[in-house]
C-alpha positions as CSV (number, residue, x, y, z in Angstrom):
1,M,-10.4,-10.1,-17.7
2,N,-9.8,-11.5,-14.2
3,T,-6.0,-12.0,-14.8
4,T,-5.6,-8.3,-15.9
5,L,-7.5,-7.1,-12.7
6,Q,-5.0,-9.4,-10.9
7,I,-2.3,-8.1,-12.3
8,L,-3.3,-4.5,-12.1
9,H,-3.7,-4.9,-8.6
10,W,-0.7,-6.6,-7.8
11,L,1.2,-3.6,-10.0
12,A,-0.9,-0.8,-8.2
13,G,0.1,-2.8,-4.7
14,F,3.6,-2.8,-5.3
15,I,3.9,0.7,-6.5
16,V,1.6,2.0,-3.3
17,L,3.9,-0.5,-1.1
18,A,7.1,1.2,-2.0
19,E,5.8,4.7,-1.9
20,A,4.4,4.2,1.6
21,L,7.6,2.5,2.9
22,N,9.9,5.7,1.5
23,K,7.3,8.0,3.0
24,L,6.6,6.4,6.3
25,E,10.6,6.3,6.8
26,R,10.2,10.1,6.7
27,T,7.8,11.0,9.2
28,A,8.7,11.2,12.8
29,P,6.0,11.9,15.0
30,F,8.2,10.9,18.3
31,A,10.9,13.5,17.5
32,P,11.8,15.7,20.3
33,N,11.1,19.6,20.1
34,L,8.0,19.2,18.2
35,S,4.6,21.1,18.9
36,T,1.7,19.5,19.6
37,H,0.1,20.2,16.2
38,K,3.2,19.2,14.3
39,R,3.6,15.8,16.6
40,V,-0.2,15.1,15.8
41,V,0.2,16.1,11.8
42,D,3.1,13.9,11.6
43,G,1.1,11.0,13.8
44,L,-1.8,11.2,11.2
45,K,0.4,11.0,8.4
46,A,2.3,7.9,9.8
47,M,-1.0,6.4,10.5
48,A,-1.8,6.9,6.7
49,W,1.3,5.9,5.5
50,T,1.1,2.7,7.6
51,L,-2.6,1.7,6.4
52,L,-1.4,2.5,2.8
53,A,1.4,0.0,3.3
54,L,-0.7,-2.7,4.7
55,G,-3.1,-2.4,1.8
56,G,-0.2,-2.6,-0.7
57,A,1.2,-5.5,1.0
58,G,-2.1,-7.1,0.9
59,A,-2.3,-6.7,-3.1
60,I,1.0,-8.4,-3.3
61,A,1.1,-11.0,-0.7
62,P,-0.8,-13.8,-2.5
63,S,1.7,-14.0,-5.4
64,F,4.1,-14.5,-2.6
65,F,2.2,-17.2,-0.7
66,G,1.6,-19.0,-3.8
67,L,5.2,-19.1,-4.4
68,L,5.4,-20.9,-0.9
69,S,2.8,-23.2,-1.7
70,V,0.7,-21.8,1.5
71,Q,-2.9,-22.7,0.8
72,P,-5.0,-19.7,0.2
73,G,-7.5,-21.3,3.5
74,D,-4.6,-20.9,5.6
75,V,-4.3,-16.9,5.4
76,A,-8.0,-16.6,4.3
77,I,-8.1,-13.4,7.0
78,L,-5.2,-11.7,5.6
79,V,-5.7,-12.1,1.6
80,H,-8.2,-13.2,-0.8
81,Q,-7.2,-14.4,-4.7
82,S,-9.5,-12.4,-6.6
83,P,-9.6,-8.8,-6.1
84,S,-12.5,-7.0,-6.9
85,F,-13.1,-3.8,-9.1
86,A,-13.5,-1.5,-6.7
87,E,-10.5,-2.6,-4.6
88,T,-8.3,-2.4,-7.9
89,A,-9.9,0.8,-8.7
90,V,-9.1,2.3,-5.3
91,L,-5.4,0.7,-5.6
92,V,-4.5,1.9,-9.1
93,G,-6.0,5.8,-8.1
94,F,-3.7,5.8,-5.7
95,A,-0.6,4.5,-7.7
96,V,-1.3,6.8,-10.7
97,L,-1.2,9.6,-7.9
98,I,2.2,8.3,-6.9
99,V,3.5,8.1,-10.3
100,R,1.9,11.6,-11.5
101,T,3.8,13.6,-8.4
102,R,6.8,11.7,-9.2
103,V,6.9,12.6,-12.8
104,K,5.8,16.3,-12.0
105,E,9.0,16.0,-9.5
106,G,11.3,15.3,-12.0
């Protein structure tokens, strides 16, 4: 079960990271001639996608650290090896919403 959970966590993290970086590229809270409301909305959107990108990156980082022979204790503050069910459920939920939106768009 733990291996399945880790694979699901990694895959969902990859999907969330890819979509977050895609959406983050489209936000422009510092663009000229924006109203205050639009600037705040874009700023909040950029903050949300940045946090989702960090979460997605945190889900896939342990596999890259393993490839680089970095010991878990060296980066313990950044990542951990075994995701909890709750963490995986949240990440998979976001990934499902992202995939659903992409399928709906065609």
